[in-house]
C-alpha positions in Angstrom: 79.7 111.1 121.2 81.0 107.6 120.4 84.5 106.3 119.8 84.6 103.2 117.6 87.9 101.3 117.7 88.9 98.5 115.4 92.0 96.7 114.2 93.0 94.5 117.1 93.8 90.8 116.7 96.3 88.1 117.2 99.7 88.4 115.7 103.1 86.8 116.1 106.0 88.7 117.7 107.6 90.9 115.1 104.4 91.4 113.3 102.3 94.5 112.7 98.8 95.8 113.4 97.0 99.0 112.7 94.4 100.3 115.0 91.7 102.8 114.0 89.4 104.9 116.2 86.7 107.0 114.7 84.8 109.6 116.7 81.2 110.4 115.9 78.3 112.4 117.3 78.1 116.0 118.5 81.8 116.9 118.6 82.8 120.5 119.3 86.5 120.5 118.9 88.8 117.5 119.5 91.5 118.7 122.0 93.3 115.5 122.7 93.1 112.1 121.0 95.1 109.0 121.4 95.5 105.5 122.7 95.9 103.8 126.1 96.2 100.1 126.9 95.5 97.8 129.8 97.1 94.4 130.3 95.5 91.9 132.7 96.4 92.9 136.3 97.8 96.2 135.2 96.6 99.8 135.3 95.6 101.5 132.1 98.6 103.3 130.6 99.3 105.8 127.9 100.6 104.4 124.6 100.5 107.4 122.3 98.5 110.6 122.1 98.2 113.9 120.3 98.3 116.6 123.0 96.2 119.8 123.1 99.2 121.6 121.5 99.3 119.2 118.7 102.5 117.5 119.7 102.7 113.7 120.2 103.6 111.8 123.3 104.7 108.2 123.2 105.3 105.7 125.9 109.0 105.0 126.0 108.5 101.3 125.5 106.8 101.9 122.1 109.0 104.6 120.7 110.5 103.7 117.3 107.9 100.9 116.9 104.5 102.6 117.1 103.3 105.6 115.1 100.2 107.6 115.8 98.5 109.6 113.0 95.2 111.2 112.5 92.7 112.3 109.8 91.0 115.4 111.1 88.4 115.3 108.3 87.3 111.9 109.5 87.8 112.6 113.3 89.9 109.4 113.2 93.1 108.5 114.9 95.3 105.6 113.9 98.0 103.6 115.7 100.5 101.7 113.5 102.2 99.1 115.6 105.3 97.5 114.2 107.7 94.9 115.6 105.1 93.9 118.1 106.3 92.1 121.3 104.4 89.8 123.7 104.5 92.6 126.3 102.4 94.7 124.0 99.5 92.3 124.6 96.6 94.3 126.1 93.2 95.8 125.4 93.8 99.1 123.6 91.5 102.0 124.3 90.9 105.1 122.3 90.6 108.3 124.3 89.4 111.7 123.3 88.9 115.1 125.0 86.3 117.2 123.4 86.6 120.9 124.1 83.0 122.1 124.6 82.1 125.8 125.2 82.0 125.5 129.0 83.8 122.3 129.8 86.0 119.6 128.4 84.4 116.2 127.9 86.3 113.0 128.3 85.4 110.0 126.2 86.7 106.4 125.9 86.2 103.8 123.3 85.1 100.2 124.0 88.6 98.7 123.6 90.1 96.5 121.0 92.2 93.5 122.1 95.8 93.0 120.8 97.4 89.6 121.5 101.1 89.1 120.5 102.3 85.5 120.6 105.9 84.6 121.1 
């Protein structure tokens, strides 16, 4: 299974970006799929994710600015990021949990860099 993330880049504060993450390979059933980020010197943190129940969790700092969505037919999750702030600068990682018959498998994408200039 591979997660291919795209859509990062350099943007000015107040701007927008849309990240995409497509899962491919031998997928059984996507249980959880979402986005984390890691800024230099910081730990990786949750940004937004679809949970196993289908609900959505957002980090408080991005509520009202970011929106996660998905296309189940394409095994793809998106992150629309609006009103970006310099503190959103980080490498954004796609994350997925695949519910296989005997175990859950945890996957990470390669990361896409988002840089927000002030």
